[in-house]
C-alpha positions as a Markdown table, in Angstrom:
| # | Residue | x | y | z |
|---|---|---|---|---|
| 1 | Unk | 72.2 | 119.9 | 89.6 |
| 2 | Unk | 72.2 | 116.2 | 89.1 |
| 3 | Unk | 69.1 | 114.0 | 88.8 |
| 4 | Unk | 69.1 | 110.2 | 88.3 |
| 5 | Unk | 65.6 | 108.8 | 87.7 |
| 6 | Unk | 64.7 | 105.1 | 87.6 |
| 7 | Unk | 68.1 | 103.9 | 86.3 |
| 8 | Unk | 68.6 | 100.4 | 85.1 |
| 9 | Unk | 71.9 | 98.9 | 84.2 |
| 10 | Unk | 72.9 | 95.3 | 83.2 |
| 11 | Unk | 76.0 | 93.6 | 82.1 |
| 12 | Unk | 74.8 | 90.8 | 79.9 |
| 13 | Unk | 72.3 | 88.8 | 82.0 |
| 14 | Unk | 73.6 | 90.3 | 85.2 |
| 15 | Unk | 71.5 | 93.2 | 86.5 |
| 16 | Unk | 73.7 | 95.6 | 88.4 |
| 17 | Unk | 70.9 | 97.9 | 89.5 |
| 18 | Unk | 67.2 | 98.4 | 88.7 |
| 19 | Unk | 65.3 | 101.5 | 89.4 |
| 20 | Unk | 67.9 | 103.7 | 91.1 |
| 21 | Unk | 66.9 | 107.3 | 91.6 |
| 22 | Unk | 69.1 | 110.0 | 93.1 |
| 23 | Unk | 69.1 | 113.8 | 93.4 |
| 24 | Unk | 72.0 | 116.1 | 94.1 |
| 25 | Unk | 71.2 | 119.8 | 94.7 |
| 26 | Unk | 73.6 | 122.6 | 93.7 |
| 27 | Unk | 76.2 | 123.1 | 96.4 |
| 28 | Unk | 75.3 | 119.8 | 98.1 |
| 29 | Unk | 77.9 | 117.2 | 99.1 |
| 30 | Unk | 76.4 | 113.7 | 98.7 |
| 31 | Unk | 78.5 | 110.6 | 99.7 |
| 32 | Unk | 77.7 | 107.1 | 98.4 |
| 33 | Unk | 78.7 | 104.2 | 100.7 |
| 34 | Unk | 78.1 | 100.5 | 100.7 |
| 35 | Unk | 79.7 | 97.1 | 99.9 |
| 36 | Unk | 82.0 | 96.8 | 96.9 |
| 37 | Unk | 80.1 | 95.7 | 93.8 |
| 38 | Unk | 76.9 | 97.4 | 94.9 |
| 39 | Unk | 76.8 | 99.8 | 91.9 |
| 40 | Unk | 78.1 | 103.0 | 93.4 |
| 41 | Unk | 80.9 | 103.6 | 91.0 |
| 42 | Unk | 78.8 | 102.5 | 88.0 |
| 43 | Unk | 76.2 | 105.2 | 88.9 |
| 44 | Unk | 79.0 | 107.8 | 88.7 |
| 45 | Unk | 80.2 | 106.5 | 85.4 |
| 46 | Unk | 76.6 | 106.6 | 84.0 |
| 47 | Unk | 76.2 | 110.2 | 85.2 |
| 48 | Unk | 79.4 | 111.2 | 83.3 |
| 49 | Unk | 78.5 | 109.3 | 80.2 |
| 50 | Unk | 81.3 | 106.7 | 80.6 |
| 51 | Unk | 78.8 | 103.9 | 80.9 |
| 52 | Unk | 75.6 | 103.4 | 78.8 |
| 53 | Unk | 72.5 | 102.5 | 80.8 |
| 54 | Unk | 69.5 | 100.4 | 79.8 |
| 55 | Unk | 66.5 | 102.4 | 81.1 |
| 56 | Unk | 65.9 | 105.7 | 82.9 |
| 57 | Unk | 67.1 | 109.2 | 82.6 |
| 58 | Unk | 70.0 | 111.3 | 83.9 |
| 59 | Unk | 69.9 | 115.1 | 83.9 |
| 60 | Unk | 73.0 | 117.3 | 84.7 |
| 61 | Unk | 72.5 | 121.0 | 84.8 |
| 62 | Unk | 69.5 | 120.7 | 82.6 |
| 63 | Unk | 71.2 | 118.4 | 80.0 |
| 64 | Unk | 69.4 | 115.1 | 79.6 |
| 65 | Unk | 70.9 | 111.7 | 79.0 |
| 66 | Unk | 68.4 | 109.1 | 78.0 |
| 67 | Unk | 68.7 | 105.3 | 78.0 |
| 68 | Unk | 70.9 | 104.2 | 75.1 |
| 69 | Unk | 70.5 | 100.6 | 74.0 |
| 70 | Unk | 73.1 | 100.8 | 71.3 |
| 71 | Unk | 76.9 | 100.3 | 71.2 |
| 72 | Unk | 77.3 | 103.6 | 69.5 |
| 73 | Unk | 75.2 | 106.6 | 70.6 |
| 74 | Unk | 73.5 | 108.9 | 68.1 |
| 75 | Unk | 75.0 | 112.3 | 67.3 |
| 76 | Unk | 72.5 | 113.9 | 69.6 |
| 77 | Unk | 73.4 | 111.5 | 72.4 |
| 78 | Unk | 77.1 | 112.0 | 71.8 |
| 79 | Unk | 76.7 | 115.8 | 71.9 |
| 80 | Unk | 74.8 | 115.6 | 75.2 |
| 81 | Unk | 77.4 | 113.4 | 76.7 |
| 82 | Unk | 80.1 | 115.9 | 75.6 |
| 83 | Unk | 78.1 | 118.8 | 77.2 |
| 84 | Unk | 77.6 | 116.9 | 80.4 |
| 85 | Unk | 81.3 | 116.1 | 80.7 |
| 86 | Unk | 82.1 | 119.9 | 80.4 |
| 87 | Unk | 79.8 | 120.4 | 83.4 |
| 88 | Unk | 81.4 | 117.7 | 85.5 |
| 89 | Unk | 84.9 | 117.0 | 86.8 |
| 90 | Unk | 85.7 | 113.4 | 87.6 |
| 91 | Unk | 88.5 | 111.9 | 89.7 |
| 92 | Unk | 89.1 | 108.2 | 89.6 |
| 93 | Unk | 90.8 | 105.7 | 91.8 |
| 94 | Unk | 93.8 | 105.7 | 89.5 |
| 95 | Unk | 95.5 | 109.1 | 88.7 |
| 96 | Unk | 95.6 | 108.7 | 84.9 |
| 97 | Unk | 98.2 | 111.5 | 84.5 |
| 98 | Unk | 100.2 | 111.7 | 81.2 |
| 99 | Unk | 103.6 | 110.4 | 82.3 |
| 100 | Unk | 105.5 | 112.3 | 79.6 |
| 101 | Unk | 104.0 | 115.7 | 80.6 |
| 102 | Unk | 104.9 | 117.9 | 83.6 |
| 103 | Unk | 102.4 | 118.7 | 86.2 |
| 104 | Unk | 101.7 | 122.1 | 84.5 |
| 105 | Unk | 101.2 | 120.4 | 81.1 |
| 106 | Unk | 98.9 | 117.8 | 82.6 |
| 107 | Unk | 96.6 | 120.5 | 84.0 |
| 108 | Unk | 96.6 | 122.9 | 81.0 |
| 109 | Unk | 96.3 | 120.4 | 78.2 |
| 110 | Unk | 92.5 | 120.0 | 78.3 |
| 111 | Unk | 91.6 | 123.7 | 78.9 |
| 112 | Unk | 93.7 | 124.7 | 75.9 |
| 113 | Unk | 92.5 | 121.9 | 73.6 |
| 114 | Unk | 88.9 | 121.4 | 74.7 |
| 115 | Unk | 87.9 | 124.9 | 76.0 |
| 116 | Unk | 90.0 | 126.9 | 73.5 |
| 117 | Unk | 91.7 | 128.7 | 76.4 |
| 118 | Unk | 95.0 | 130.5 | 75.7 |
| 119 | Unk | 98.1 | 128.8 | 77.0 |
| 120 | Unk | 98.9 | 131.8 | 79.2 |
| 121 | Unk | 95.4 | 131.9 | 80.8 |
| 122 | Unk | 95.4 | 128.1 | 81.3 |
| 123 | Unk | 98.8 | 128.3 | 83.0 |
| 124 | Unk | 97.7 | 131.1 | 85.3 |
| 125 | Unk | 94.7 | 129.1 | 86.3 |
| 126 | Unk | 96.8 | 126.0 | 86.9 |
| 127 | Unk | 99.3 | 127.8 | 89.0 |
| 128 | Unk | 96.5 | 129.3 | 91.1 |
| 129 | Unk | 95.0 | 125.9 | 91.7 |
| 130 | Unk | 98.4 | 124.4 | 92.6 |
| 131 | Unk | 99.0 | 127.1 | 95.1 |
| 132 | Unk | 95.6 | 126.3 | 96.8 |
| 133 | Unk | 96.6 | 122.6 | 97.1 |
| 134 | Unk | 100.2 | 123.3 | 98.2 |
| 135 | Unk | 101.8 | 121.9 | 95.0 |
| 136 | Unk | 103.1 | 125.0 | 93.4 |
| 137 | Unk | 106.7 | 123.8 | 93.8 |
| 138 | Unk | 105.9 | 120.7 | 91.7 |
| 139 | Unk | 104.8 | 122.6 | 88.7 |
| 140 | Unk | 107.7 | 121.3 | 86.5 |
| 141 | Unk | 107.8 | 117.8 | 88.0 |
| 142 | Unk | 106.7 | 114.7 | 86.1 |
| 143 | Unk | 104.2 | 112.2 | 87.6 |
| 144 | Unk | 106.9 | 109.6 | 88.3 |
| 145 | Unk | 108.6 | 112.2 | 90.6 |
| 146 | Unk | 105.5 | 112.6 | 92.7 |
| 147 | Unk | 104.1 | 110.6 | 95.6 |
| 148 | Unk | 100.7 | 108.9 | 95.1 |
| 149 | Unk | 99.0 | 111.6 | 97.1 |
| 150 | Unk | 100.6 | 114.3 | 95.1 |
| 151 | Unk | 99.6 | 112.6 | 91.8 |
| 152 | Unk | 96.0 | 112.4 | 93.0 |
| 153 | Unk | 96.0 | 116.1 | 94.0 |
| 154 | Unk | 97.3 | 116.9 | 90.5 |
| 155 | Unk | 94.4 | 114.8 | 89.1 |
| 156 | Unk | 92.0 | 116.9 | 91.1 |
| 157 | Unk | 93.7 | 120.1 | 89.9 |
| 158 | Unk | 93.4 | 118.9 | 86.3 |
| 159 | Unk | 89.6 | 118.4 | 86.8 |
| 160 | Unk | 89.2 | 121.8 | 88.5 |
| 161 | Unk | 91.1 | 123.6 | 85.7 |
| 162 | Unk | 88.1 | 122.8 | 83.4 |
| 163 | Unk | 85.9 | 124.9 | 85.7 |
| 164 | Unk | 83.3 | 122.3 | 86.3 |
| 165 | Unk | 80.0 | 123.0 | 88.0 |
| 166 | Unk | 80.2 | 119.7 | 90.0 |
| 167 | Unk | 82.8 | 117.1 | 90.9 |
| 168 | Unk | 82.5 | 113.4 | 91.0 |
| 169 | Unk | 85.0 | 111.4 | 93.1 |
| 170 | Unk | 85.2 | 107.6 | 92.6 |
| 171 | Unk | 87.1 | 106.3 | 95.7 |
| 172 | Unk | 89.9 | 108.8 | 95.2 |
| 173 | Unk | 92.0 | 107.5 | 98.1 |
| 174 | Unk | 91.6 | 103.7 | 97.7 |
| 175 | Unk | 95.1 | 103.2 | 96.3 |
| 176 | Unk | 96.8 | 105.5 | 98.9 |
| 177 | Unk | 98.3 | 104.9 | 102.3 |
| 178 | Unk | 96.6 | 106.7 | 105.2 |
| 179 | Unk | 99.0 | 109.8 | 105.2 |
| 180 | Unk | 98.6 | 110.3 | 101.5 |
| 181 | Unk | 94.9 | 109.7 | 101.7 |
| 182 | Unk | 94.7 | 112.5 | 104.3 |
| 183 | Unk | 96.3 | 115.0 | 101.9 |
| 184 | Unk | 93.8 | 114.2 | 99.2 |
| 185 | Unk | 90.8 | 114.3 | 101.6 |
| 186 | Unk | 91.8 | 117.7 | 102.8 |
| 187 | Unk | 91.6 | 119.0 | 99.3 |
| 188 | Unk | 88.2 | 117.5 | 98.8 |
| 189 | Unk | 87.1 | 118.9 | 102.2 |
| 190 | Unk | 88.1 | 122.4 | 101.1 |
| 191 | Unk | 86.1 | 122.1 | 97.9 |
| 192 | Unk | 83.0 | 121.0 | 99.9 |
| 193 | Unk | 83.5 | 123.9 | 102.3 |
| 194 | Unk | 83.7 | 126.3 | 99.3 |
| 195 | Unk | 80.3 | 125.1 | 98.1 |
| 196 | Unk | 81.3 | 122.9 | 95.2 |
| 197 | Unk | 78.6 | 120.4 | 94.3 |
| 198 | Unk | 80.2 | 117.0 | 95.0 |
| 199 | Unk | 79.2 | 113.4 | 94.6 |
| 200 | Unk | 81.7 | 111.1 | 96.3 |
| 201 | Unk | 82.0 | 107.3 | 96.4 |
| 202 | Unk | 84.3 | 106.3 | 99.3 |
| 203 | Unk | 85.1 | 103.7 | 102.0 |
| 204 | Unk | 86.4 | 106.4 | 104.3 |
| 205 | Unk | 83.6 | 106.4 | 106.8 |
| 206 | Unk | 85.0 | 109.1 | 109.0 |
| 207 | Unk | 85.4 | 111.4 | 106.1 |
| 208 | Unk | 81.9 | 110.7 | 104.8 |
| 209 | Unk | 80.5 | 111.5 | 108.2 |
| 210 | Unk | 82.4 | 114.8 | 108.4 |
| 211 | Unk | 81.8 | 116.3 | 104.9 |
| 212 | Unk | 78.5 | 114.9 | 103.7 |
| 213 | Unk | 75.3 | 116.8 | 103.7 |
| 214 | Unk | 73.6 | 113.5 | 102.9 |
| 215 | Unk | 74.7 | 109.9 | 102.9 |
| 216 | Unk | 73.3 | 107.4 | 100.4 |
| 217 | Unk | 73.7 | 103.7 | 101.2 |
| 218 | Unk | 73.9 | 101.1 | 98.4 |
| 219 | Unk | 73.5 | 97.4 | 98.6 |
| 220 | Unk | 73.1 | 94.9 | 95.7 |
| 221 | Unk | 72.3 | 97.7 | 93.2 |
| 222 | Unk | 69.6 | 99.3 | 95.4 |
| 223 | Unk | 69.6 | 102.4 | 97.5 |
| 224 | Unk | 68.5 | 101.0 | 100.9 |
| 225 | Unk | 68.8 | 104.1 | 103.0 |
| 226 | Unk | 69.5 | 107.9 | 102.7 |
| 227 | Unk | 69.8 | 110.7 | 105.2 |
| 228 | Unk | 72.0 | 113.1 | 107.1 |
| 229 | Unk | 75.3 | 111.5 | 108.2 |
| 230 | Unk | 74.5 | 111.6 | 111.9 |
| 231 | Unk | 71.3 | 109.7 | 111.3 |
| 232 | Unk | 73.0 | 107.1 | 109.1 |
| 233 | Unk | 76.0 | 106.6 | 111.3 |
| 234 | Unk | 74.4 | 106.7 | 114.7 |
| 235 | Unk | 70.9 | 105.5 | 114.1 |
| 236 | Unk | 70.5 | 103.6 | 110.8 |
| 237 | Unk | 66.9 | 102.5 | 110.2 |
| 238 | Unk | 67.7 | 99.6 | 107.9 |
| 239 | Unk | 69.3 | 96.4 | 109.4 |
| 240 | Unk | 71.5 | 95.9 | 106.4 |
| 241 | Unk | 73.0 | 99.4 | 106.9 |
| 242 | Unk | 73.7 | 98.6 | 110.5 |
| 243 | Unk | 75.4 | 95.4 | 109.5 |
| 244 | Unk | 77.5 | 97.1 | 106.9 |
| 245 | Unk | 78.6 | 99.9 | 109.3 |
| 246 | Unk | 79.3 | 97.5 | 112.1 |
| 247 | Unk | 81.7 | 95.6 | 109.8 |
| 248 | Unk | 83.6 | 98.5 | 108.3 |
| 249 | Unk | 83.8 | 100.5 | 111.5 |
| 250 | Unk | 85.5 | 97.8 | 113.5 |
């Protein structure tokens, strides 16, 4: 479903990562963990075309993104980025909801404008998703009237309304308190259980251990270890993984 091959990315003279390769199979839940600044979120942004990369290749559902060493991509590159974004839903640390729109309007805007869906169909889909995440009663509320956890769940609903083939989550609970984080994690857990292809960056180690088919450990722009969650969390092979886990699990 998602393939990252020999990816290089620099910011000026600072090399963030060099030669990163990662595969995500259809229906697989892969969780990226590691210290802050190790390149996890940037990999997600490269996959979704939000960040250009220097070398390597990314393939999403058969659509190829090649290295782009220009500030402005070619028409072909731009079209491939557009096609990739239609395949992927992405949820960020911040909710990025339109403050002047209701929950229903936030969810239906993109399906109507981007997919050409009728307003009626988009609203039916939105209401169905809101029922699934226990937010149907908030359909006419504005973001300012919602808790942080509710806003993040609406952000997830907005991504799902585009009918993506895979979901990318970039630390979706980092700005939430534990109770609100639990609400959001339960929604993601249900998506994983339903077979949605997911790639998740998180510092929630318990959640990673519970939902991941595979855990990928980043450190200083390099993948240092990958494997089933039980192997990573109970018997890591790499000392740096062990050091990181000992620190965050205290």
